[in-house]
C-alpha positions, -999 to +999 in steps of 0.1 A: -103-083+693-093-064+662-112-088+640-143-084+661-141-047+657-139-051+620-169-075+621-189-049+641-180-021+617-188-043+587-222-052+602-229-015+609-220-006+574-243-032+560-272-020+581-267+017+571-264+008+535-296-012+536-314+018+550-299+040+523-309+016+496-344+014+510-349+052+511-336+057+475-355+028+460-388+037+476-389+070+458-378+054+425-403+026+430-433+049+434-423+072+405-418+042+382-452+028+392-468+061+383-450+064+349-457+028+339-494+034+340-492+064+317-471+051+288-474+023+263-454-010+262-431+004+235-418+032+256-415+014+290-385+022+312-368+054+321-333+041+321-327+020+290-304-010+288-278+007+266-273+038+288-272+018+320-246-005+305-226+026+296-228+039+332-219+006+348-190+000+324-174+033+331-178+029+369-167-007+370-136-002+348-125+029+367-129+019+403-131-019+409-094-027+407-087+002+431-112-010+456-098-045+456-062-033+459-066-007+486-087-026+512-062-053+521-053-059+557-016-050+553-009-026+582+024-013+566+008+006+538+024+039+529-005+062+533+009+089+510+013+065+481-022+050+487-038+084+487-021+093+454-030+059+440-067+064+449-070+097+431-059+080+399-095+068+397-106+103+385-083+106+354-091+070+346-128+077+349-124+107+325-105+086+300-131+058+303-160+082+298-144+097+266-136+062+252-169+045+260-190+076+253-174+079+218-181+042+212-218+046+223-223+076+200-203+067+169-197+030+169-230+015+179-262+018+160-282+049+170-318+045+180-347+060+160-344+098+165-382+100+166-383+077+196-352+090+214-345+126+200-318+134+226-298+102+226-264+118+222-271+143+249-282+115+272-250+096+266-230+127+277-253+130+308-247+094+318-209+099+314-211+129+337-232+109+362-205+082+362-178+109+368-197+124+397-200+090+413-163+084+409-154+117+425-165+102+459-146+070+454-113+081+471-134+093+501-153+060+502-121+039+501-105+060+528-136+057+550-137+019+545-100+015+554-105+036+585-138+018+593-158+051+591-188+031+581-213+058+587-197+080+561-207+059+530-244+064+532-240+102+535-216+103+505-239+081+485-270+101+493-253+134+483-242+117+451-277+104+444-292+139+447-265+155+425-268+127+399-306+132+399-302+169+392-281+161+361-307+142+341-341+149+357-350+173+329-345+148+301-349+114+318-384+109+304-370+112+268-344+085+273-367+055+265-361+025+244-384-005+235-366-029+259-386-015+287-404-047+299-372-065+304-356-035+322-386-032+345-385-069+353-348-067+361-353-037+384-382-052+402-366-086+405-334-072+418-349-052+447-338-077+473-304-080+456-299-042+460-315-039+494-298-069+511-273-087+491-252-057+478-247-042+513-238-076+526-213-082+498-196-048+503-194-052+541-183-089+537-155-078+515-145-051+540-144-077+568-125-104+550-100-080+535-093-064+569-092-097+588-074-122+565-040-118+548-040-120+511-022-149+494-018-170+525-037-203+530-059-208+560-033-229+578-009-199+578-035-174+590-038-164+627-061-190+643-086-166+659-090-146+627-095-176+605-120-192+627-141-160+629-138-154+591-149-190+585-179-186+607-189-154+590-185-169+556-205-199+565-234-181+581-235-154+555-238-180+528-265-198+548-284-166+554-284-155+517-294-191+507-324-189+530-334-155+516-329-168+480-350-199+485-377-177+502-377-155+471-380-185+448-408-200+469-430-169+471-419-154+437-435-182+417-470-175+431-468-137+435-450-126+403-483-120+385-500-099+412-468-080+419-465-069+383-502-062+380-501-039+411-469-023+400-476-016+363-511-029+355-519-050+325-490-035+306-466-057+327-488-086+339-499-096+305-476-116+282-443-129+293-438-105+322-448-130+351-427-158+335-397-135+333-400-124+369-403-161+381-371-169+362-354-139+377-363-151+412-342-182+406-314-160+392-315-139+424-307-171+444-277-177+423-266-141+426-268-143+464-244-173+465-221-159+439-218-125+456-207-138+490-182-163+477-169-137+453-162-111+480-143-138+500-122-149+471-114-114+460-104-104+495-079-133+500-067-147+467-033-139+452-025-133+416-018-169+409-050-180+425-072-160+401-075-189+376-084-215+403-119-231+401-119-245+436-102-216+455-123-218+487-117-255+490-080-253+484-077-223+508-088-245+537-065-275+529-047-286+560-074-273+585-105-288+600-126-258+589-153-264+562-173-232+556-191-248+526-204-277+546-240-280+558-252-248+539-286-262+530-315-253+554-325-278+581-348-306+569-379-293+587-373-258+571-369-274+537-402-294+542-419-262+552-407-245+520-423-272+500-455-269+519-455-231+514-449-235+477-479-258+474-502-235+495-492-203+476-496-220+442-531-233+452-539-198+466-529-182+433-552-206+413-581-200+437-579-162+444-558-145+418-564-124+399-597-122+380-621-120+410-615-085+423-595-069+450-610-089+479-597-121+465-563-106+458-560-094+493-569-129+505-541-142+483-517-117+499-529-126+534-523-163+527-487-155+517-482-133+548-495-160+571-473-187+558-444-162+557-447-157+594-448-195+599-416-197+578-398-172+601-409-191+631-396-224+616-362-208+608-360-194+644-369-228+658-347-251+637-317-230+625-301-231+659-265-224+649-274-195+626-296-178+652-271-183+680-243-168+658-264-137+649-275-132+686-239-135+698-226-110+673-255-086+680-247-087+717-210-081+710-219-051+689-241-037+716-215-042+743-188-025+721-211+004+714-217+009+751-180+007+758-173+034+732-200+057+746-186+053+781-151+061+770-164+092+751-183+104+782 
């Protein structure tokens, strides 16, 4: 029962985070589309590769180890020590900001001051943004441990607004020439941010709270290990289906997506080819993210160097979460048919014949996309049954909680 409660909370967290990501990215998407049409190829991108790397490095180094360590399922944790431990993130973040900010300003080659006149100021702003994000980390870890899953979107939204106020006055001046690649990365990773990232966060929360770290599957409670195995299997199957769908449609719709988003600035040259390659990369990201959250939630220190951790974890049991992950054969055949149809549609209708033909190309993709959803609903019986069962459980638990509160 406890593991089911964790699963429901993790699913709720994933859904709230997806809504949050959608709200934040829609605004960013529209603003970027407007800016891309008013600047040249040499000054593409608002957030350049170097500054984003600085931000991500500070945040990752300062918080990742704390997240992994604090979300275990051990019920005998001394809360006072954990709270003190969590707040160590802040001084570590300050130290990381000073160290990496100094490296970015004084050790790396500075960009042309005529192109980026306020580079040093922007480095300081990004360090401050990272610190603001880290201030909420102890609250986030506490909410995850207590399964207050509605709290994270509220914290993240407040952080987003505060972070935006830090650099909105100077953001247009923080531009480097790697803009095309940065735009492709941001556009190609939309699904990874909307869907895969919330699933990974919630998946780690579920596995860390359900399974005991360092113990093989044969030593875990039977009910918990069976549920965790089913969740791992169907999560992997779901993200594989999403990833294959992105690859199938991404090949034929990369050009029109870039042309609509940024005009000829993006659609000419290597942009479409880069986005097609990134679609394949998204599929690999999806598989890696789910397996990573499982291994990080269950492995011990000596297991870190293992190349076959998930396989060895289930030694001695009849459970095989990595078996039969490929889509059903009718669904695979339909993917191939869709790829052929969309490729033919792109050759016939896109994109030199006006908007009517472009809309016809989009309509073709939407039609076969509906057919794909129907085929998955028809032939992926186990996946659909699992999702429906957990959805019904979630609804029944919500009704029970409401009745108790009344």
